[in-house]
C-alpha positions as CSV (number, residue, x, y, z in Angstrom):
1,S,90.1,72.4,75.4
2,L,93.9,71.5,75.8
3,A,95.4,71.4,72.6
4,L,99.2,70.8,73.8
5,S,100.9,70.7,76.6
6,A,104.9,70.3,76.4
7,L,107.9,70.7,79.1
8,A,105.3,69.3,81.4
9,A,106.3,66.2,83.4
10,G,102.5,63.3,83.3
11,D,101.0,63.0,80.0
12,T,101.1,65.2,76.8
13,V,99.7,65.5,74.4
14,G,101.5,63.3,71.3
15,C,102.8,66.1,68.8
16,E,105.9,66.3,67.1
17,A,108.7,68.6,68.1
18,T,111.6,69.4,66.7
19,V,114.4,70.4,68.8
20,T,117.2,72.3,67.3
21,D,120.4,73.2,69.2
22,G,120.8,77.0,67.7
23,Y,124.6,75.5,65.5
24,G,122.6,73.5,62.9
25,G,121.4,70.3,64.8
26,T,118.0,69.0,65.3
27,D,116.7,66.1,66.6
28,T,112.5,65.1,66.1
29,A,110.5,64.1,69.1
30,S,107.3,63.8,70.7
31,A,106.2,66.5,73.1
32,S,106.0,64.3,75.6
33,T,109.2,62.4,75.4
34,E,110.7,65.7,75.4
35,A,108.6,66.9,78.7
36,A,110.5,63.6,80.2
37,N,113.8,64.4,79.2
38,S,114.1,67.4,80.2
39,C,112.8,66.8,83.7
40,S,109.9,69.2,82.9
41,S,112.1,72.5,82.2
42,A,113.8,73.4,78.3
43,T,117.4,75.5,78.9
44,F,117.6,78.1,76.7
45,N,120.8,79.7,75.9
46,G,120.0,83.2,74.3
47,L,121.4,81.9,70.6
48,G,119.4,79.7,69.0
49,D,117.8,77.0,71.3
50,R,114.7,76.9,70.4
51,I,112.0,73.9,70.5
52,V,109.4,73.7,67.6
53,I,105.7,72.0,67.9
54,V,105.0,71.4,64.0
55,Q,101.9,73.2,62.7
56,D,98.3,71.6,63.9
57,E,95.4,72.7,62.8
58,A,94.3,73.9,66.5
59,F,97.2,76.3,66.5
60,D,95.5,78.3,63.5
61,T,92.4,79.9,65.6
62,T,91.3,83.1,67.1
63,V,90.2,82.0,70.2
64,F,92.9,80.4,72.4
65,T,95.1,81.0,75.9
66,A,99.0,80.4,75.6
67,T,100.5,80.1,79.0
68,F,103.8,79.4,80.4
69,W,106.3,79.0,83.0
70,A,109.7,81.2,82.9
71,N,112.8,82.1,84.4
72,V,114.3,84.7,82.6
73,V,118.1,85.0,83.6
74,G,119.5,87.6,81.0
75,S,119.4,90.4,80.5
76,Q,118.9,90.6,76.8
77,S,115.6,90.7,74.4
78,G,114.3,87.2,73.7
79,H,111.6,85.3,72.2
80,L,109.3,83.0,75.0
81,L,106.6,81.4,72.6
82,V,105.6,82.7,69.1
83,K,103.1,81.6,66.6
84,G,104.7,81.8,63.3
85,D,107.7,83.0,62.6
86,N,110.0,86.1,61.1
87,A,107.6,86.7,58.0
88,T,104.1,85.0,59.8
89,T,104.5,86.0,62.9
90,E,100.7,86.2,64.9
91,W,101.3,86.6,68.3
92,S,104.3,86.1,70.4
93,F,105.8,86.8,74.5
94,T,109.1,88.6,74.3
95,H,111.6,89.4,77.1
96,N,112.7,93.2,76.4
97,P,115.1,95.2,79.0
98,I,113.9,97.7,78.2
99,P,111.9,98.8,79.9
100,E,112.0,94.9,81.9
101,G,108.9,93.0,81.2
102,V,107.5,90.5,79.1
103,Y,105.5,91.5,76.0
104,F,102.5,90.0,74.3
105,N,102.9,91.2,70.8
106,H,100.8,90.8,67.8
107,Q,101.8,90.8,64.0
108,N,105.3,92.4,65.6
109,V,103.6,94.8,67.0
110,R,103.9,95.3,71.1
111,N,100.6,95.5,73.2
112,L,100.6,94.7,76.5
113,I,103.7,94.3,78.9
114,A,103.8,93.1,82.3
115,T,107.0,95.5,83.7
116,Q,109.0,94.3,87.2
117,L,109.1,90.7,87.1
118,P,111.2,89.4,88.9
119,F,114.6,89.0,87.3
120,G,116.0,85.6,87.8
121,E,112.9,83.7,89.8
122,W,109.9,81.8,87.7
123,F,107.0,83.8,86.9
124,H,104.0,82.4,84.9
125,A,102.6,83.9,81.9
126,A,99.2,83.5,80.4
127,A,97.3,85.4,77.1
128,T,94.0,85.1,76.3
129,Y,92.4,86.2,73.1
130,D,88.9,86.0,72.4
131,G,88.7,87.5,68.3
132,S,89.2,90.7,69.1
133,Q,90.3,91.7,72.7
134,A,94.3,90.0,74.6
135,T,94.2,89.8,77.9
136,L,98.1,89.2,79.5
137,Y,97.8,87.7,83.2
138,I,101.1,87.1,85.1
139,N,101.0,85.1,88.1
140,G,97.6,84.9,88.0
141,A,97.1,88.2,87.6
142,W,95.8,90.6,85.3
143,A,98.1,92.4,83.4
144,G,96.1,94.5,80.6
145,S,94.0,94.2,77.8
146,E,94.2,95.2,74.0
147,T,92.0,95.3,71.4
148,F,93.4,94.3,68.1
149,S,92.8,91.5,65.3
150,F,95.2,89.1,63.3
151,T,94.6,86.8,60.6
152,P,95.7,83.0,61.7
153,S,98.1,81.0,59.3
154,P,98.8,77.5,59.3
155,S,102.3,77.7,61.3
156,S,104.1,76.1,63.8
157,L,104.2,77.2,67.7
158,I,108.0,78.0,68.7
159,I,109.7,78.1,72.0
160,G,112.4,80.2,71.8
161,N,114.4,81.2,69.1
162,I,112.7,82.2,65.7
163,S,114.1,81.2,62.1
164,N,116.4,83.5,60.9
165,C,117.8,84.5,64.0
166,W,120.7,83.7,65.4
167,D,120.0,85.1,69.2
168,C,116.8,85.4,69.7
169,S,116.2,83.1,72.5
170,I,115.6,84.1,75.9
171,L,118.4,83.1,78.5
172,G,116.9,81.2,80.7
173,N,114.5,78.1,81.2
174,M,110.9,77.8,80.5
175,A,108.5,75.0,81.6
176,H,104.7,73.7,81.4
177,V,103.7,75.7,78.0
178,A,100.2,75.1,77.2
179,F,98.1,76.4,74.3
180,F,94.3,75.8,74.7
181,D,91.8,76.2,71.6
182,E,89.4,78.7,74.4
183,V,89.5,81.5,76.4
184,L,90.3,80.3,80.0
185,S,88.8,82.5,82.7
186,E,90.8,84.9,85.1
187,S,90.2,82.1,87.7
188,E,91.4,78.9,85.4
189,I,94.6,81.0,84.7
190,N,95.2,82.0,88.3
191,D,95.0,78.0,89.3
192,L,97.4,77.7,86.2
193,S,99.3,80.1,88.1
194,E,99.7,78.3,92.1
């Protein structure tokens, strides 16, 4: 079932989000308020921009699907969506310029990569994890699978910059971030990417 929807038009799950500007300023609002105020898209400056979705037990699972839309316009490395922080990173999506692509990582180890994405254009990314295997999808198409394991901990979901890093967010936009506490099928993920 859908556990989180943020930066999307329409109804969203009423979770608390802490929005920081990278320079020490913060604000707390519901994810639905953020979505309404951001016109369905959040802009990240490549520095400290981040949205923290406070910890919820629905996020502390080893069976999930995480999806989002992104438009990366800068060539620097950056975080897109992270479960945890520098100390407890369980899994994350990152953008890296060498080789250019979107990575799905676990415990700070790069596992899956989708290269040759359209730079400066919107793309859809999704990852599923069934308790032993992660699968990455880009624009609704399978991009790779990898077996690994991790132990979930009570930690937040972070869109953009992680803590203790002043320039770790992407330069670009993100929208329609969703987290499901189940593994979606490839056809369901394809539907989300259309």
